[in-house]
ROTOR-855792 format. One record per residue (C-alpha): residue in three letters; z negated, x negated, y negated. Coordinates in steps of 0.02 Angstrom, whole numbers, padded with zeros to 5 digits, always signed. Each point is the difference from the previous one (the first is absolute). Example, Ala and Ser with C-alpha at 12.3 -4.5 7.8 and 13.67 -1.06 7.14 Angstrom:
2
ALA-00390-00615+00225
SER+00033-00069-00172
This chain:
875
MET-04926-00204-03205
ASP+00091-00139+00088
ASN+00104-00030-00155
PHE-00155-00008-00108
SER-00082-00119+00123
ALA+00155-00108+00000
PHE+00001+00001-00191
LEU-00182-00053-00006
SER+00034-00139+00126
PHE+00148-00060-00104
MET-00102-00004-00161
ALA-00139-00094+00087
PHE+00125-00128+00064
VAL+00074-00022-00175
LEU-00171-00028-00076
LEU-00048-00122+00137
LEU+00164-00094-00020
LYS-00023-00010-00187
GLN-00175-00069+00022
ILE+00065-00130+00122
LEU+00139-00049-00119
ILE-00125-00020-00141
VAL-00115-00107+00105
ASP+00141-00108+00068
GLY+00080-00022-00170
ILE+00163+00089+00037
SER-00033+00133-00130
ASP+00041-00065-00174
THR-00013+00157-00103
THR+00017-00009-00184
LYS-00104+00106-00112
ASP+00054+00032-00176
ASP-00131+00129-00039
GLY-00138-00127-00047
PHE-00087-00157+00056
VAL-00128+00012+00139
GLY-00044-00177+00059
ILE-00114-00057+00138
LEU-00031-00187+00003
GLY-00090-00087+00142
ALA-00094-00165-00001
ILE-00079-00109+00134
VAL-00132-00124-00060
ASP-00139-00104+00077
ASN-00160+00059-00082
SER-00097-00135+00090
SER+00081-00133-00110
ARG-00012-00032-00187
ILE+00190+00011-00016
GLY+00006+00169+00088
LYS-00138+00070-00109
GLU+00088-00055-00158
GLU+00168+00068+00060
GLY-00074+00172+00040
ILE-00083+00019-00171
ALA+00157-00061-00090
MET+00111+00125+00094
GLN-00113+00144-00048
ILE+00003-00050-00183
ALA+00191-00017+00005
VAL+00022+00175+00072
GLU-00115+00073-00132
ASP+00092-00091-00139
PHE+00168+00057+00068
ILE-00056+00183+00008
ASN-00070-00009-00177
THR+00159-00079-00065
SER+00134+00099+00093
ASN-00093+00165+00021
GLN+00066+00004+00179
PRO-00109+00025+00153
LEU-00024-00149+00116
ASP-00117-00007+00148
LEU-00067-00166+00068
LYS-00058-00012+00180
ILE-00096-00161+00038
ARG-00044-00058+00175
ASN-00117-00142+00046
SER+00068-00117+00135
GLN-00153-00116+00004
GLY+00125-00142+00021
ASP+00046+00059+00175
PRO+00188+00013+00035
LEU-00026+00142+00124
GLN-00102+00099-00126
ALA+00137-00029-00128
ALA+00132+00068+00120
LEU-00105+00156+00036
ALA-00027+00024-00185
ALA+00186-00011-00033
ARG+00040+00129+00134
SER-00133+00116-00071
LEU+00067-00019-00177
ILE+00177+00039+00055
SER-00032+00140+00124
THR-00152+00083-00076
ASP+00007-00036-00186
GLN+00191-00010-00008
VAL-00002-00143-00124
GLN+00164-00056-00078
ALA-00047-00185-00011
ILE-00139-00114+00061
LEU-00080-00142-00100
GLY-00070-00148+00097
PRO-00070-00064+00114
GLN-00062-00173-00049
THR+00040-00109+00153
TRP+00163-00026+00094
GLU-00081+00047+00165
GLU-00035+00172-00071
VAL+00166+00013-00092
SER+00103-00039+00155
LEU-00068+00155+00091
VAL+00002+00114-00151
ALA+00179-00051-00042
GLU+00060+00049+00173
ILE-00076+00173-00017
GLY+00063+00021-00177
SER+00178-00050+00044
LYS+00010+00131+00135
SER-00054+00131-00126
HIS+00103-00072-00145
ILE-00159-00022-00101
PRO+00001-00146-00125
ILE-00136-00127+00043
MET-00054-00107-00148
SER-00075-00157+00080
LEU-00142-00086-00093
ALA-00008-00143+00125
ASP+00016-00177-00069
ALA+00149-00041+00108
THR+00126+00116+00078
PRO+00140-00083+00101
VAL+00177+00019-00064
TRP+00057+00066+00167
ALA-00128+00141-00012
THR+00075+00075-00158
GLU+00174-00021+00073
LEU-00050+00089+00161
CYS-00104+00136-00083
THR+00098+00074-00143
PHE-00150+00101-00060
LEU-00114-00152-00010
VAL-00023-00078-00173
GLN-00092-00163-00036
ALA-00103+00056-00150
SER-00116-00152-00014
PRO+00079-00143-00099
ASN+00044-00157+00094
LYS-00121-00135-00059
LEU+00075-00151+00086
LYS+00038-00080-00169
GLN-00187-00026-00003
MET+00029-00146+00117
GLU+00102-00090-00133
ALA-00144+00020-00122
ILE-00115-00084+00127
ALA+00127-00141+00024
ALA+00003-00026-00189
ILE-00190-00016-00001
VAL+00005-00124+00145
GLN+00134-00101-00088
ARG-00099-00008-00161
TRP-00150-00081+00085
GLU+00109-00110+00112
TRP-00072+00060+00164
ARG+00109-00038+00150
GLN-00081+00094+00145
VAL-00053+00184+00004
THR-00093+00099+00133
ILE+00043+00185+00013
ILE-00133+00121+00064
TYR+00067+00169+00052
GLU-00047+00150+00108
ASP+00062-00010+00176
LYS+00062+00179+00014
ASP+00069+00015-00177
PHE+00182+00054+00013
SER+00040-00069-00174
ALA-00064-00175+00045
PRO+00164-00070+00075
ALA+00098+00038-00159
VAL-00140-00071-00109
LEU-00012-00160+00103
SER+00188-00026+00001
HIS+00020+00022-00187
LEU-00152-00106-00039
SER+00065-00141+00110
ASP+00170+00004-00086
ALA-00078+00005-00173
LEU-00115-00147+00038
GLN+00144-00104+00068
GLU+00092+00026-00163
VAL-00142-00089-00092
GLY-00026-00138+00129
ALA-00148+00076+00092
GLU-00020+00085+00167
ILE-00116+00106+00106
SER-00104-00121+00102
HIS-00095+00128+00102
TYR+00012+00185+00042
LEU-00164+00089+00034
ALA+00013+00175+00073
ILE-00165+00095-00008
LEU-00043+00145+00112
PRO-00078+00146-00096
PHE-00186+00023+00025
ALA-00016-00157+00107
SER-00146-00080-00089
SER-00037-00136+00128
SER+00179-00060+00011
LEU+00013-00001-00190
SER-00144-00123-00012
GLU+00080-00113+00129
GLU+00167+00003-00090
LEU-00081-00041-00166
GLN-00091-00146+00080
ARG+00167-00069+00061
LEU+00071+00018-00175
LYS-00150-00090-00072
SER+00023-00147+00118
SER+00184-00019-00048
GLN+00063-00101-00147
PHE+00083+00141-00095
ARG-00095+00106-00124
VAL+00131+00116-00078
PHE-00010+00175+00076
VAL+00109+00153-00036
VAL-00085+00161+00056
HIS+00104+00152+00053
LEU-00129+00120+00072
SER-00059+00178-00014
LEU-00152+00035-00107
PRO-00138+00007+00133
VAL+00062-00154+00095
ALA+00023-00100-00160
VAL-00174+00042-00061
GLU-00076-00058+00164
LEU+00105-00159-00009
PHE-00064-00052-00170
GLU-00180+00042+00041
LYS+00007-00113+00152
ALA+00095-00135-00096
LYS-00138-00006-00130
ILE-00133-00016+00134
MET+00098-00144+00080
ASN+00015-00091-00169
MET+00187+00026-00008
MET-00006+00063-00180
GLU-00043-00172-00067
LYS+00091-00141-00090
ASP+00180-00040+00054
TYR+00022+00168+00088
VAL+00137+00114-00065
TRP+00010+00186+00041
ILE+00146+00109-00053
ILE+00001+00188+00036
ILE+00148+00118-00005
ASP+00032+00187+00018
PRO-00066+00116+00062
PHE-00167-00089-00012
ALA+00031-00075-00173
SER+00038+00170-00078
LEU-00169+00068+00057
VAL-00111-00132-00083
HIS-00060+00133-00123
SER-00085+00092+00144
PHE-00105-00148+00062
ASN-00188+00007-00009
ALA-00107-00139-00074
SER-00030-00083+00169
THR+00185-00014+00038
ILE+00040-00067-00173
SER-00138-00129+00017
SER+00077-00064+00161
MET+00172-00016-00081
GLN-00038-00108-00152
GLY+00151-00108-00047
VAL+00127+00100+00101
VAL+00173+00018-00080
GLY+00092+00164+00029
VAL+00179+00060-00018
LYS+00003+00190-00016
SER+00125+00132-00049
TYR+00022+00028-00186
LEU-00065+00166-00067
PRO+00035+00042-00185
GLU-00175+00061-00038
ASN+00021+00008-00189
GLU+00124+00143+00003
SER-00067+00165-00068
HIS+00063+00095+00153
PHE-00100-00115+00113
GLN-00156+00016-00106
ASP+00009+00189+00018
PHE+00023-00017+00188
ARG-00142-00125+00009
TYR-00121+00122-00084
LYS+00042+00140+00122
PHE-00003-00119+00149
ARG-00173-00070-00038
GLN-00076+00173-00015
ARG+00073+00068+00160
PHE-00021-00158+00102
SER-00184-00018-00044
SER-00033+00180+00049
GLU+00095-00003+00165
HIS-00045-00177+00052
PRO-00172-00039-00068
GLU-00023-00136+00132
GLU+00122-00112-00094
VAL-00080-00113-00131
ASN+00155-00013-00109
HIS+00108+00145-00054
GLU+00146-00090-00082
PRO+00176+00040+00061
SER+00109-00137+00076
ILE+00187-00024+00017
PHE-00007+00105+00159
ALA-00067+00150-00096
ALA+00134-00021-00133
GLN+00138-00012+00130
ALA-00064+00155+00092
TYR-00003+00097-00164
ASP+00178-00056-00043
LEU+00066+00042+00174
THR-00080+00173-00002
TRP+00074+00038-00170
THR+00172-00063+00053
VAL+00005+00106+00159
ALA-00066+00153-00091
LEU+00135-00020-00131
ALA+00133-00015+00135
MET-00065+00156+00089
SER-00003+00102-00161
LYS+00186-00014-00029
LYS+00112+00143+00055
ARG+00076-00006+00173
GLN-00156-00083+00065
GLY+00054-00002+00182
ARG-00066-00144+00102
GLN+00159-00102-00007
GLN+00011+00032-00186
ILE-00183-00048-00026
ILE+00023-00174+00070
SER+00161-00018-00098
ASN-00094+00046-00159
ILE-00136-00125+00042
LEU+00121-00143+00025
GLN+00084+00041-00166
SER-00165-00004-00094
ASP-00022-00106-00155
VAL-00179+00024-00062
ASP-00114-00102-00113
GLY-00162+00004+00097
LEU-00174-00071-00017
SER+00047-00152+00106
GLY+00169-00026-00082
LYS+00178+00056+00025
ILE+00030+00111+00153
ASN+00174-00009+00076
PHE+00072-00023+00174
THR+00137-00101+00083
ASP+00048+00029+00182
GLN-00154+00110+00031
THR-00112-00137-00068
ILE-00095-00002-00164
ALA+00036-00144-00119
PRO-00104-00157+00043
ALA-00138-00068-00110
HIS+00045-00150-00110
THR-00156-00024-00106
PHE-00173-00049+00061
GLN-00166-00035-00082
ILE-00098-00161+00028
ILE-00188+00023+00009
ASN-00149-00117+00026
MET-00166+00056+00076
LYS-00139-00056-00116
GLY-00172+00065-00040
GLU-00032+00184+00036
SER+00184+00049+00004
TYR+00166-00086-00023
LYS+00097-00081-00141
GLU+00179+00047-00039
LEU+00092-00166-00020
GLY+00174+00066-00033
PHE+00159+00056+00084
TRP+00143-00065+00106
SER+00173+00078-00008
ASP+00143-00031+00119
GLY+00130-00115-00079
ARG-00104-00027-00157
GLY-00162-00084+00051
PHE-00177+00009-00071
SER-00057+00083-00161
GLU-00165+00051-00076
THR+00061+00177-00041
ILE+00145+00115+00044
GLY+00123+00047-00136
GLU+00174-00027-00066
SER-00053-00141-00117
ASP-00115-00091+00121
THR+00028-00182+00043
PHE+00021-00040+00184
LYS-00029-00170+00078
SER+00033-00068+00173
SER-00174-00078+00014
MET-00165+00088+00019
ASN-00066-00110-00140
ALA+00050+00140-00118
LEU-00142+00107+00068
GLY-00144-00112-00052
GLN-00148-00068+00098
VAL-00031+00059+00178
PHE-00175+00015+00074
TRP+00006-00071+00178
PRO-00123+00013+00146
GLY-00151-00110-00023
GLY+00002+00029-00188
ILE+00123-00140-00038
GLN+00128+00017-00137
GLY+00107-00149+00047
THR+00136+00000+00131
PRO-00066+00020+00178
LYS+00078-00119+00125
GLY+00030+00139+00124
TRP-00032-00118+00145
SER-00131-00119+00067
PRO+00013-00164+00095
PRO-00019+00008+00190
THR-00178+00000+00060
SER-00080-00076+00154
ALA+00008+00170+00082
ASN+00186+00013-00032
PRO+00078-00173-00028
LEU+00184-00025-00038
LYS+00107-00002+00158
ILE+00130-00138-00015
GLY+00141-00023+00125
VAL+00056-00177+00041
PRO+00165-00031+00093
THR-00008-00098+00163
ARG+00189-00028+00010
ALA+00019-00112-00152
SER+00132-00132+00039
PHE-00085-00134-00105
LYS-00182-00018+00049
GLN-00031-00105-00155
TYR-00001+00163-00100
VAL-00096+00112+00118
GLU-00068-00027+00175
VAL-00107+00113+00106
GLU-00095-00081+00143
MET-00112+00081+00129
GLU-00169-00079+00024
LYS-00077+00011+00173
ASP-00175-00018+00065
HIS-00054-00119+00138
LEU+00055+00128+00129
GLY+00175+00008-00069
ASN-00017+00173-00075
ASN+00080+00039-00167
ILE-00140+00027-00124
SER+00079-00015-00172
PHE+00151-00054-00100
SER+00015-00141-00125
TYR+00121+00007-00146
LYS+00068-00150-00093
GLY+00150-00059-00097
LEU+00056-00011-00181
ALA+00010+00190-00020
ILE-00180+00019+00058
ASP-00059-00141-00114
VAL+00091+00074-00151
PHE-00075+00171+00035
LYS-00176-00071+00007
ALA+00029-00100-00158
THR+00061+00159-00085
LEU-00156+00096+00049
GLU-00106-00135-00082
GLU+00081+00044-00167
LEU-00045+00185+00014
PRO-00142+00062-00111
PHE-00078+00088+00150
ASP-00028-00033+00184
LEU+00138+00069+00110
LEU-00059+00030+00177
TYR+00136-00005+00132
ASN+00039-00027+00183
PHE+00157-00078+00073
PHE+00088+00086+00145
PRO+00143-00078+00101
PHE+00164+00095+00007
ASN+00128-00039+00135
GLY+00158+00070-00076
THR+00135-00029-00128
PHE-00037-00022-00184
ASP+00085+00166-00039
ALA-00111+00087+00127
LEU-00153-00085-00075
VAL+00040+00065-00174
GLU+00031+00173+00072
GLN-00174-00001+00076
ILE-00070-00001-00177
HIS+00096+00159-00037
LEU-00069+00075+00161
LYS-00179-00040-00058
ASN-00032-00116+00146
PHE-00022-00147-00119
ASP-00053-00009-00182
ALA+00098-00159-00031
ALA+00100-00138+00086
VAL-00011-00188-00024
GLY+00127-00128+00061
SER+00172-00071-00036
ILE+00060+00175-00047
SER+00162+00002-00099
ILE+00002+00117-00150
LEU+00149+00115+00033
ALA+00061+00160-00083
ASN+00005+00101+00161
ARG-00182-00041+00037
TYR-00056+00081-00162
GLN+00018+00172+00078
HIS-00151-00042+00109
ALA-00103-00117-00109
GLU-00012-00096-00163
PHE-00014-00188-00020
THR-00094-00127-00103
ALA+00092-00131-00101
PRO+00079-00130+00116
TYR-00110-00149+00038
THR+00150-00110+00049
GLU+00167-00045-00076
CYS+00130+00135+00020
GLY+00169-00028+00078
LEU+00109-00021+00153
VAL+00072-00174+00029
MET+00121-00085+00118
VAL-00060-00144+00111
VAL+00133-00114+00077
PRO+00005-00166+00094
VAL+00030-00160-00100
ARG+00124-00142+00029
SER+00021-00179-00065
ARG+00064-00010-00177
THR+00064-00182+00022
ARG+00143+00033+00118
GLU+00123-00098-00113
LYS-00077-00173+00025
ALA+00146-00100-00071
TRP-00055+00042-00177
LEU-00185-00008+00034
PHE-00019-00160-00103
ILE+00031+00093-00164
LYS-00126+00140+00041
PRO-00155-00089-00070
PHE+00062+00025-00179
THR+00090+00141-00085
ASN+00171-00026-00075
ALA-00074-00003-00174
MET-00119-00137+00055
TRP+00143-00108+00068
VAL+00100+00022-00161
LEU-00151-00046-00107
ILE-00035-00158+00104
GLY+00181-00055-00019
ALA+00006+00036-00187
THR-00165-00092-00031
SER+00057-00152+00101
ILE+00166-00013-00093
TYR-00088+00019-00167
ASN-00128-00135+00040
GLY+00137-00114+00067
PHE+00100+00023-00160
VAL-00151-00046-00108
ILE-00033-00159+00099
TRP+00184-00047+00002
LEU+00013+00021-00188
ILE-00155-00104-00033
GLU+00043-00139+00123
ARG+00188-00007-00038
ASN-00012-00145-00125
HIS-00115-00100+00116
CYS+00090+00016+00166
PRO+00184-00055+00012
GLU+00024+00106+00157
PHE-00032+00156-00105
LYS+00157-00040-00101
GLY+00182+00005+00045
SER+00125+00139+00017
ILE-00048+00182-00022
SER+00013+00037+00186
ASN-00107-00151+00038
GLN-00134+00055-00123
VAL+00001+00179+00067
GLY-00024-00060+00178
THR-00137-00118-00056
LEU-00088+00144-00090
ILE+00004+00113+00155
TRP-00057-00142+00113
LEU-00142-00038-00119
ALA-00049+00185-00010
PHE-00024+00029+00187
SER-00046-00174+00064
THR-00154+00006-00107
LEU-00065+00142+00111
PHE-00020-00128+00137
SER-00029-00169-00090
LEU-00074-00059-00164
ASN+00135-00129-00049
ARG-00137-00084-00099
ASN+00084-00173-00016
LYS+00160+00072-00074
LEU-00084+00091-00145
LYS-00024-00099-00160
SER-00062+00132-00123
ASN-00175+00070+00001
LEU+00070+00171-00045
SER+00104+00007+00158
ARG-00144-00064+00103
ILE-00117+00140-00061
THR+00135+00128+00032
MET+00028-00070+00174
VAL-00185+00005+00047
VAL-00022+00183-00050
TRP+00164+00044+00084
LEU-00052-00088+00159
PHE-00167+00093+00002
MET+00090+00167-00007
ALA+00121-00058+00134
LEU-00146-00050+00111
VAL-00083+00171-00014
ILE+00163+00093+00032
THR+00051-00105+00150
GLN-00172+00019+00080
THR+00003+00188-00029
TYR+00175+00011+00071
THR-00053-00097+00154
ALA-00151+00114+00031
LYS+00100+00158-00029
LEU+00141-00054+00115
ALA-00125-00045+00134
SER-00079+00174-00012
LEU+00171+00081+00016
LEU+00035-00101+00156
THR-00169+00035+00081
LEU-00056+00175-00056
PRO+00099+00154+00056
GLN+00084+00094-00144
LEU+00014+00183+00046
GLU+00095+00152-00063
PRO+00012+00181+00061
THR+00135+00042+00126
VAL+00033+00166-00089
VAL-00011+00026-00187
ASP+00019+00189-00019
VAL+00024+00165+00092
PHE+00186+00003-00037
ALA+00025-00151+00112
LEU-00093+00090+00139
GLN+00103+00159-00021
ASN+00165-00092-00008
SER-00039-00096+00159
ASN-00062+00157+00089
ALA-00161-00094+00041
MET-00155+00071+00083
VAL-00156+00017-00107
GLY-00179+00032+00052
CYS-00148+00096-00070
ALA-00169+00067+00052
GLY+00010+00149+00115
ALA-00075+00169-00047
SER+00011-00042-00185
TYR+00100+00058-00149
THR+00101-00162-00001
SER+00128+00056+00128
LYS+00040+00157-00099
TYR+00010-00101-00161
LEU+00122-00125+00077
GLU+00111+00140+00062
GLU-00003+00119-00148
VAL-00019-00117-00149
LEU+00070-00168+00053
HIS+00133+00085+00110
PHE-00022-00099+00160
ARG+00071+00081+00155
HIS-00129+00081+00113
ASN+00059-00104+00149
ASN-00025-00161-00100
ILE-00186+00032-00028
LYS-00124-00060+00130
ASN-00181+00060-00005
PHE-00142-00111+00056
SER-00168+00065+00055
ARG-00099-00163-00015
ALA-00006-00138-00130
ASP+00011-00138+00131
GLU+00176+00059+00042
TYR+00070-00042-00171
ALA+00011-00190+00007
PRO+00076-00013+00177
ALA+00131+00130-00046
LEU+00051-00099-00154
ARG+00005-00166+00094
ARG+00106+00073+00142
ARG+00116+00079-00129
GLU-00034+00174+00068
VAL-00011+00051-00181
ALA+00070-00092-00150
ALA-00136+00060-00119
LEU-00166+00089+00001
PHE-00053+00129-00131
LEU-00188+00006-00033
ASP-00119+00061-00133
LEU-00033-00142-00120
PRO-00185-00018+00048
LEU+00045-00008+00185
ALA+00142-00122-00035
LYS-00125-00118-00082
VAL-00109+00003+00155
PHE+00151-00027+00113
LEU+00059-00150-00102
ALA-00176-00070-00006
GLU+00010-00010+00189
ASN+00183-00055+00008
CYS+00032-00092-00163
LYS+00110-00137+00074
SER+00132+00111+00080
PHE+00020+00152-00112
THR+00005+00047-00182
MET+00016+00150-00115
THR+00165+00026-00086
GLY+00095+00131-00097
PRO-00073+00129-00120
THR-00165+00090+00019
TYR+00027+00187+00023
LYS-00133+00096-00096
VAL-00081+00114+00128
GLY-00171+00030+00075
GLY-00147-00112-00027
PHE-00160+00022+00101
GLY-00134+00120-00057
PHE-00143+00108+00063
ALA+00032+00184+00037
PHE-00116+00141-00052
ALA+00009+00189+00015
ARG+00108+00085-00129
GLY-00104+00043-00151
SER-00144-00111+00057
GLN-00125-00025-00140
LEU-00035-00174+00068
LEU+00179-00060-00026
PRO-00009-00037-00188
ASN-00164-00093+00022
VAL+00063-00104+00146
THR+00163-00041-00089
GLN-00094-00057-00154
ALA-00117-00106+00107
MET+00150-00078+00088
LEU+00079-00046-00166
LYS-00162-00084-00051
ALA-00002-00100+00162
SER+00181-00052-00033
GLU-00030-00047-00182
ASN-00151-00109+00037
GLY+00097-00098+00132
THR-00093+00062+00153
VAL+00154+00075+00085
ARG+00104-00155-00040
ASP-00132-00115+00075
LEU-00012+00105+00158
GLU+00188-00004+00024
LYS+00007-00188-00036
ASN-00136-00036+00127
MET+00086+00108+00129
LEU+00167-00092-00020
ALA-00085-00171-00002
SER-00085+00040+00165
GLN+00170+00005+00086
LYS+00005-00193+00000
CYS+00173-00011-00075
MET+00023+00014-00187
ASP+00140+00113-00056
MET+00149-00103-00062
ASP+00090+00057-00157
LEU+00166-00092-00003
GLU+00019+00019-00186
ASP-00165-00090-00034
ASP+00028-00143+00126
ARG+00034-00144-00115
LEU+00059-00112+00142
SER+00150+00113+00022
LEU+00054-00019-00182
SER+00108-00140-00073
LEU-00085-00094-00142
ASN+00065+00035-00174
PRO-00018-00094-00167
SER-00156+00099-00046
TYR-00100-00110+00118
PHE+00053-00162-00092
TRP+00031+00049-00179
VAL-00137-00116-00064
LEU+00080-00151+00086
PHE+00173+00042-00066
LEU-00071+00023-00175
PHE-00093-00166+00011
THR+00147-00105+00058
GLY+00124+00088-00114
GLY-00115-00022-00149
THR-00026-00185+00040
SER+00186-00033+00016
SER+00039+00097-00159
MET-00133-00097-00096
ALA+00068-00167+00061
LEU+00175+00054-00049
ALA-00060+00051-00174
ILE-00088-00168-00027
TYR+00155-00095+00054
ILE+00113+00098-00117
PHE-00122-00026-00144
ARG-00002-00189+00026
ALA+00189-00007+00011
TYR+00016+00095-00162
ASN-00119-00119-00092
SER+00094-00152+00065
MET+00164+00067-00067
SER-00080+00036-00170
MET-00064-00181-00018
SER+00171-00071+00042
GLU+00085+00104-00135
HIS-00133-00053-00128
ASN+00034-00187+00031
VAL+00186+00022-00025
SER-00026+00091-00166
TRP-00115-00137-00067
LYS+00123-00137+00039
LEU+00137+00098-00085
MET-00102+00017-00160
MET-00042-00185-00006
SER+00183-00045+00019
VAL+00053+00116-00141
MET-00132-00069-00116
LYS+00054-00176+00037
HIS+00180+00047-00029
TRP-00034+00070-00171
GLY-00114-00143-00042
ASN+00135-00128+00035
GLN+00133+00110-00084
ARG+00124-00035+00136
GLY+00100+00150-00032
ARG+00008+00173+00064
PHE-00105+00056+00152
SER+00115+00053+00141
ARG-00083-00048+00161
LYS-00023+00127+00139
VAL-00167+00049+00066
SER+00053-00049+00173
ASP+00038-00176-00061
ILE-00165-00015-00088
ALA-00085+00041+00163
GLN+00071-00157+00074
THR-00010-00119-00153
THR-00121-00144-00022
PRO-00106-00035-00155
THR+00095-00027-00164
ASN-00018-00188+00010
SER+00079+00001+00173
PRO+00174-00073+00009
ASN+00049+00148+00110
ALA-00028+00129-00138
THR+00150+00111-00029
GLU+00058+00071-00163
TYR+00094+00162-00032
């Protein structure tokens, strides 16, 4: 009896142990005698997605049984969206129903608890949550992410934003949505790739109606009108109903919806659709034209309408198709021989199935991500299918091998926007009186001529307000006058560095910043800038010194070398002409060659100082002398005036001509403190750090240069002009202009105002307004800026100033010389004619008297007397 009792006790222990092993997942028996599968599912029947998933799973099991002729039991539990209920359902499915795999749940909060239970029991858990962390599948080897990753959807949204050139986007998401962080991160990265950014994050608490209205009111009062909605179905429906009531579905508003809400638009009632007119959606692609899907759709509509008559629409969504595919895949994996729990999950991960939603395969316990999405537009009583977006390919009207893809959404045709407009909505609105633009103004500007902030006090000495003035403020106001709309704004003082001021825009403390703000590459990570309203560049300012240190040769400085040579050549030429004309009249002009050369030179230069009127006999020489003397008078008077100016006015030149001289002499240089200049001098111009001195105030510059504390000062070109306007007698700019910076106004990255303000500033520059403002500002400094290259008193005079005089006197002398030569030629011709006539008369007389043969020489005839003269000579 004792042995029998012991045997019964042993058998009871074995059975109990076996049951425990089964429950805890240690037992992994393999049955080869036939397939008996029990499949569990956890859905939320209080949601549209849960209802669709439940119906789709039932249809999948029925289709699998009919196709494979193998028994398969489906156990569905309703979690009501409660994580605790989901955990209890999982334990019941494992311990009571002894399921071999569990499908679902829908949210990560539920999945996290169910996965822990399933892992202990070695039961595969097929998660249908939108986002399952990577670490979860690594930690839980029986957890499989069975819902496709849809983060590529964010790139589709970025492509839409890029097409319409919107720069700022507001994202509205559910506060307790576990998938939200991944969505926000990927959307932010995708928008940055196309030059846009998320301007505002709005987290909404579920079922908080009062707070939702308040948040929408804040959005309405802001400038930005492009909203991306990532919400669950009930919260999103409430959002759009309130937005319509608050007139936020009107012109210039843009609403973009994404999954899961976008994939449920087919289930909306007429009231919800009416409140969403003009909304653009990006939803998962579902190949609805396939024959397999059409068969599923017919079965789904019949069963869904009978089990959920409260729903107004009975069409299946992507969630139903994915649930069907997942159920089929797991059932197929369970039906294979050696269907132990470890083998089941192995079979699942090796699956390669063509499902209703597309290809089903897994990598690292994760189903392949979605790469194709459909673009829809809410219009009328339903929605319009605009086209598709595919990762790496772009937009297309249809999906197929021969389809044409384009990078722009223009390929999809006309979009119907909120307010009924078909043009491009601005996606933003100018600041209103309730929410004016907040503009930061620096109080530490070194040059108050550009921006100055002063506190105004009342009669009791209390600070009541601030006044803002300077060139930057004037240019900003002139720019606003060119805008096609009124831009309301308020100035706020900022007591900090310029870098910190620009960073405040990134931190949302200011909408913009106005002042002498240099446009630098490193500041673009916090803000964007308008076009510069000043000249760009960094210049070197140095002291000046006298240019006339070599006074021994100062007397030749009034004229250039070419001028001196031309004066000498003209004088010698005129002297030669007069000497040639007067040579036959004045005995002193004759003599030996050396005597005549000396006389010519004396005549050439003495005429510059005396007329010599009584010594000239010819009218030609007198005319030449008068014109020559007139030119000499003008030149001598000009020389006298120029020499006097050189002796009385200071002639200045820079003490340093370039940076190489500073580097070679190891000189100290100065720059504005807390600016980019110090870094530029050190890294680009290669000055030693110890040779750079930073100044905090502009009034320290001039004394430092005069005391030789620094040999040169490096300033932005606009500031250098102001400095020289105040100190134009002691300092000057020299060396090259280094192309950096320029002053501009800073706005938030992606600001919709930036293009308009930049265009308005260009208009103000082109019509001369900015130039006049800068000119008036410099003129008010009481000392005109001196440009050494344009100071004509510092230049020697060249022949171009007197070319008319030289042409006049040279032409007169040349004409007199020509007349003299012509007369001399005629005189010689008449003399030769007389000699020939006398010779002919003599010959005729000789033949007439028949005195013999003619043999006289022409030279003798020239000296003979008439034929009756007794002195006549015969040959």
